C-alpha positions as CSV (number, residue, x, y, z in Angstrom):
1,X,-7.5,-14.2,12.7
2,X,-6.0,-10.7,13.0
3,X,-4.6,-9.2,9.8
4,X,-2.5,-6.1,9.5
5,X,-1.6,-4.0,6.5
6,X,-0.2,-0.5,6.1
7,X,0.6,2.0,3.4
8,X,2.9,5.0,3.3
9,X,1.5,8.5,2.6
10,X,4.3,9.4,0.2
11,X,2.2,11.0,-2.5
12,X,-1.0,10.7,-4.5
13,X,-2.2,7.1,-4.8
14,X,-2.3,5.6,-8.3
15,X,-3.7,2.5,-10.2
16,X,-0.7,0.4,-9.1
17,X,-1.4,1.2,-5.4
18,X,-5.1,0.4,-5.9
19,X,-4.8,-2.9,-7.6
20,X,-1.6,-3.9,-5.8
21,X,-2.5,-3.0,-2.2
22,X,-5.7,-1.0,-1.7
23,X,-8.3,-3.3,-3.1
24,X,-6.7,-6.4,-1.5
25,X,-6.5,-4.6,1.8
26,X,-10.1,-3.6,1.6
27,X,-11.0,-7.2,0.9
28,X,-9.4,-8.2,4.1
29,X,-12.6,-7.1,5.8
30,X,-14.1,-10.4,4.6
31,X,-11.3,-12.6,5.9
32,X,-10.8,-11.7,9.5
33,X,-10.2,-8.9,12.0
34,X,-8.5,-6.3,9.8
35,X,-6.1,-3.5,10.9
36,X,-5.0,-1.0,8.3
37,X,-2.7,2.0,9.2
38,X,-1.3,5.0,7.4
39,X,2.4,4.6,7.9
40,X,3.4,8.3,8.4
41,X,6.3,7.5,10.7
42,X,7.8,5.3,7.9
43,X,7.1,8.1,5.4
44,X,9.4,10.4,7.3
45,X,12.4,8.5,5.8
46,X,11.5,10.0,2.4
47,X,9.1,12.9,3.0
48,X,10.6,16.0,4.7
49,X,8.0,18.6,4.1
50,X,5.5,18.6,7.0
51,X,2.7,20.2,5.0
52,X,3.1,17.5,2.3
53,X,3.0,14.7,4.9
54,X,-0.1,16.0,6.6
55,X,-1.9,16.5,3.2
56,X,-0.8,13.1,1.9
57,X,-1.9,11.3,5.1
58,X,-5.4,12.8,4.7
59,X,-5.4,12.0,1.0
60,X,-4.7,8.3,1.8
61,X,-7.5,8.3,4.4
62,X,-10.0,9.8,1.9
63,X,-8.9,7.4,-0.9
64,X,-9.4,4.3,1.2
65,X,-12.7,5.4,2.7
66,X,-13.9,6.4,-0.8
67,X,-12.9,3.1,-2.3
68,X,-14.8,0.9,0.1
69,X,-13.0,0.7,3.4
70,X,-15.6,0.2,6.2
71,X,-14.4,1.7,9.5
72,X,-16.9,-0.5,11.3
73,X,-15.1,-3.6,10.0
74,X,-11.5,-2.4,9.7
75,X,-9.5,-0.7,12.5
76,X,-8.2,2.3,10.4
77,X,-5.7,4.6,11.9
78,X,-2.6,6.8,11.5
79,X,0.6,5.2,12.8
80,X,1.6,8.4,14.7
81,X,-1.6,8.2,16.7
82,X,-0.5,5.0,18.4
83,X,2.7,6.2,20.3
84,X,3.0,2.8,22.0
85,X,4.5,1.5,18.7
86,X,7.6,3.7,19.0
87,X,8.3,2.7,22.6
88,X,7.9,-0.9,21.6
89,X,10.3,-0.4,18.7
90,X,13.0,0.6,21.2
91,X,12.4,-2.4,23.3
92,X,12.5,-4.6,20.2
93,X,15.7,-2.9,19.1
94,X,17.4,-4.2,22.2
95,X,17.1,-7.8,21.0
96,X,17.6,-7.1,17.3
97,X,21.1,-8.2,16.0
98,X,22.9,-5.7,13.8
99,X,23.6,-8.4,11.3
100,X,19.9,-9.0,10.8
101,X,19.4,-5.3,9.8
102,X,22.5,-5.3,7.7
103,X,21.1,-8.1,5.6
104,X,17.9,-6.2,4.8
105,X,17.5,-5.3,1.2
106,X,15.2,-2.4,1.8
107,X,18.0,-0.1,3.2
108,X,20.4,-1.1,0.4
109,X,17.7,-0.5,-2.3
110,X,16.7,2.9,-1.0
111,X,20.2,4.2,-0.5
112,X,21.1,3.0,-4.0
113,X,18.2,5.1,-5.3
114,X,19.7,8.2,-3.7
115,X,17.8,8.3,-0.4
116,X,20.1,9.7,2.3
117,X,21.2,7.0,4.7
118,X,19.9,7.6,8.2
119,X,19.3,5.6,11.4
120,X,15.6,5.8,10.7
121,X,16.1,4.2,7.3
122,X,18.4,1.6,8.7
123,X,16.1,0.7,11.6
124,X,13.0,0.8,9.5
125,X,12.4,-3.0,9.9
126,X,12.4,-2.7,13.7
127,X,9.6,-0.1,13.5
128,X,7.8,-2.3,11.1
129,X,8.1,-5.2,13.5
130,X,6.6,-3.0,16.2
131,X,3.7,-2.2,14.0
132,X,3.0,-5.8,13.4
133,X,3.6,-7.1,16.9
134,X,1.9,-4.3,18.8
135,X,-1.5,-5.5,17.9
136,X,-0.5,-9.2,17.9
137,X,-1.1,-9.7,14.2
138,X,-1.5,-13.3,13.0
139,X,-1.2,-12.6,9.2
140,X,0.6,-9.8,7.2
141,X,-0.3,-9.7,3.5
142,X,2.8,-8.7,1.5
143,X,4.2,-9.0,-2.0
144,X,6.9,-11.6,-2.5
145,X,9.5,-8.8,-2.6
146,X,8.4,-7.7,0.9
147,X,8.5,-11.1,2.5
148,X,11.8,-10.3,4.2
149,X,10.2,-7.7,6.4
150,X,7.8,-10.2,8.0
151,X,10.7,-12.7,8.3
152,X,12.7,-10.1,10.2
153,X,9.7,-9.5,12.5
154,X,9.4,-13.2,13.2
155,X,13.1,-13.4,14.1
156,X,12.8,-10.4,16.5
157,X,9.7,-11.8,18.1
158,X,11.1,-15.3,18.6
159,X,14.3,-13.9,20.1
160,X,12.4,-11.7,22.5
161,X,10.0,-14.5,23.5
162,X,13.0,-16.8,24.1
163,X,15.1,-14.3,26.0
164,X,12.4,-12.8,28.2
165,X,8.8,-14.2,28.0
166,X,6.3,-15.4,25.4
167,X,4.8,-11.9,24.8
168,X,4.4,-11.8,21.0
169,X,2.3,-13.7,18.5
170,X,4.6,-14.9,15.7
171,X,3.1,-13.6,12.5
172,X,2.9,-15.4,9.2
173,X,3.3,-13.7,5.8
174,X,0.5,-14.1,3.3
175,X,2.2,-13.9,-0.1
176,X,-0.1,-12.2,-2.6
177,X,1.1,-13.8,-5.8
178,X,-2.3,-13.2,-7.4
179,X,-2.1,-9.4,-7.0
180,X,-2.0,-7.6,-10.4
181,X,1.3,-6.0,-11.4
182,X,0.1,-2.8,-13.0
183,X,2.2,-1.4,-15.8
184,X,2.9,2.3,-16.0
185,X,2.4,4.4,-19.1
186,X,5.9,3.6,-20.1
187,X,5.6,-0.2,-19.7
188,X,7.6,-0.4,-16.4
189,X,5.9,-1.2,-13.2
190,X,3.7,1.7,-12.2
191,X,5.5,3.9,-9.7
192,X,5.6,7.5,-8.6
193,X,9.4,7.1,-8.7
194,X,9.3,6.6,-12.5
195,X,6.6,9.3,-13.0
196,X,4.7,6.8,-15.1
197,X,1.6,6.6,-12.9
198,X,-2.0,7.4,-13.4
199,X,-3.6,8.9,-10.3
200,X,-6.8,7.4,-8.9
201,X,-8.5,10.8,-8.5
202,X,-6.7,13.1,-10.9
203,X,-8.8,15.5,-12.9
204,X,-10.5,14.3,-16.1
205,X,-8.2,16.3,-18.3
206,X,-5.0,15.0,-16.5
207,X,-6.2,11.4,-16.5
208,X,-7.1,11.5,-20.2
209,X,-3.7,13.1,-21.0
210,X,-1.8,10.5,-19.0
211,X,-3.6,7.6,-20.7
212,X,-3.1,9.1,-24.2
213,X,0.7,9.2,-23.5
214,X,0.8,5.5,-22.8
215,X,3.7,4.0,-24.8
216,X,2.9,1.6,-27.7
217,X,4.8,0.1,-30.5
218,X,4.9,1.6,-34.1
219,X,2.7,-1.0,-35.8
220,X,0.6,0.8,-38.5
221,X,-3.1,1.2,-38.0
222,X,-4.2,-1.4,-40.6
223,X,-1.9,-4.2,-39.5
224,X,-2.7,-6.8,-36.8
225,X,-1.4,-6.1,-33.3
226,X,-0.5,-8.3,-30.3
227,X,-2.7,-7.4,-27.3
228,X,-0.6,-9.5,-25.0
229,X,2.4,-7.1,-25.4
230,X,0.5,-3.9,-25.3
231,X,0.5,-1.6,-22.2
232,X,-2.9,-0.1,-23.1
233,X,-4.5,-3.5,-23.3
234,X,-2.9,-4.6,-20.0
235,X,-4.4,-1.6,-18.3
236,X,-7.8,-2.1,-20.0
237,X,-8.0,-5.7,-18.7
238,X,-8.0,-4.3,-15.1
239,X,-11.4,-2.7,-15.7
240,X,-13.1,-4.7,-18.5
241,X,-15.1,-7.9,-18.1
242,X,-14.1,-11.1,-20.0
243,X,-16.3,-10.4,-23.0
244,X,-15.0,-6.8,-23.3
245,X,-11.4,-8.0,-23.0
246,X,-12.0,-10.7,-25.7
247,X,-13.7,-8.2,-28.0
248,X,-10.7,-5.7,-27.9
249,X,-8.2,-8.5,-28.2
250,X,-10.0,-9.7,-31.4
251,X,-9.9,-6.2,-32.8
252,X,-6.2,-6.0,-32.1
253,X,-5.5,-9.2,-34.0
254,X,-7.7,-8.5,-37.0
255,X,-6.1,-5.1,-37.7
256,X,-7.6,-1.8,-38.6
257,X,-7.8,-1.0,-34.9
258,X,-5.7,1.9,-33.7
259,X,-4.0,2.4,-30.4
260,X,-5.7,5.8,-30.0
261,X,-9.0,4.1,-30.1
262,X,-7.8,1.6,-27.4
263,X,-6.6,4.4,-25.2
264,X,-10.0,6.2,-25.5
265,X,-11.7,3.0,-24.5
266,X,-9.3,2.6,-21.5
267,X,-10.0,6.1,-20.3
268,X,-13.8,5.6,-20.5
269,X,-13.6,2.4,-18.6
270,X,-11.3,3.8,-15.9
271,X,-13.3,7.0,-15.5
272,X,-16.6,5.0,-15.2
273,X,-15.1,2.6,-12.7
274,X,-14.0,5.3,-10.3
275,X,-17.0,7.5,-10.7
276,X,-18.9,6.3,-7.6
277,X,-15.6,6.5,-5.6
278,X,-15.0,10.1,-6.8
279,X,-18.4,11.1,-5.7
280,X,-17.9,9.6,-2.2
281,X,-14.5,11.1,-1.9
282,X,-15.8,14.6,-2.7
283,X,-18.4,14.2,0.0
284,X,-15.8,13.0,2.5
285,X,-13.4,15.8,1.7
286,X,-16.1,18.2,2.6
287,X,-16.3,16.6,6.1
288,X,-12.7,16.6,7.4
289,X,-13.9,16.3,11.0
290,X,-15.8,13.1,10.1
291,X,-12.6,11.6,8.6
292,X,-10.5,12.6,11.6
293,X,-13.0,11.1,14.0
294,X,-12.8,7.8,12.0
295,X,-9.0,7.8,12.3
296,X,-9.2,8.6,16.0
297,X,-11.7,5.9,16.8
298,X,-9.4,3.4,14.9
299,X,-6.4,4.7,16.8
300,X,-8.1,4.2,20.2
301,X,-8.9,0.6,19.3
302,X,-5.3,0.0,18.1
303,X,-3.9,1.7,21.2
304,X,-6.0,-0.6,23.4
305,X,-4.3,-3.6,21.9
306,X,-0.9,-1.9,21.8
307,X,-1.0,-0.8,25.5
308,X,-1.5,-4.4,26.6
309,X,1.3,-5.6,24.4
310,X,3.7,-2.9,25.6
311,X,2.9,-3.5,29.2
312,X,3.6,-7.2,28.8
313,X,6.9,-6.4,27.1
314,X,7.9,-3.8,29.8
315,X,7.1,-6.3,32.6
316,X,9.1,-9.0,30.8
317,X,12.1,-6.8,30.6
318,X,11.9,-5.5,34.2
319,X,10.7,-2.0,33.4
320,X,7.6,-2.5,35.6
């Protein structure tokens, strides 16, 4: 089973990225033949500074490798290092109905948030389809809100196969309902867009300050509190074992336990959790050539698969 996942390098990765996408993606190594790419072509729809895009792409690579991605078990690459994908996207666009793209919620959502409308933003699902189909992916893990992207890919692949030849594997979405929804420090879903995120590898001072700003209610120190409605406790549960979770929940309900104490416990848990990852990341950051070689090896493996797919598509359409 071939599994594909990708992430945009649109800024520093945070706890929401880690628990929502990174850790599940790394766990794919145990489930099948995993492909993971840094979606820097996709990021161009929102990132216009070339220096920022380069730096963010390297940051994503460092973060994934530091957090446990094994390049011997996962094909890890930058999207832009597999140019076959962009040619395939054009071939797929030939069979993609306008109405299919007009119904995609991603374009509407992003333009509603103020992102300038462009052909790239509108045709984003076709490039995503090319990412998936180029390496003949069987399974694409997505959140329920992203299921439409895989459905569009399936529609495009089926139309191409019916119109020309059975070139593409029809992928299935793997809906990740069990993935944690991580609250930001303001209680909304953690997102860079809301500036409510906690970076994975921020400095100790920055991380502590962010956690101490986590929004809580105004229940006095001595009174009992409800852990189930507390942002601090929700974040603490991501790092604590069951016994530690129960102990803090009991302290909340008894009373005499302040939010400041809970925030300090959260910081200590998070800082300790990422300590080995920080050390590995620092070592990798000092070896940029090693990181680049890992990405290039992954790109060559991905290109090998993509070349075969592209050739089959070109032949089917009469280009060869």
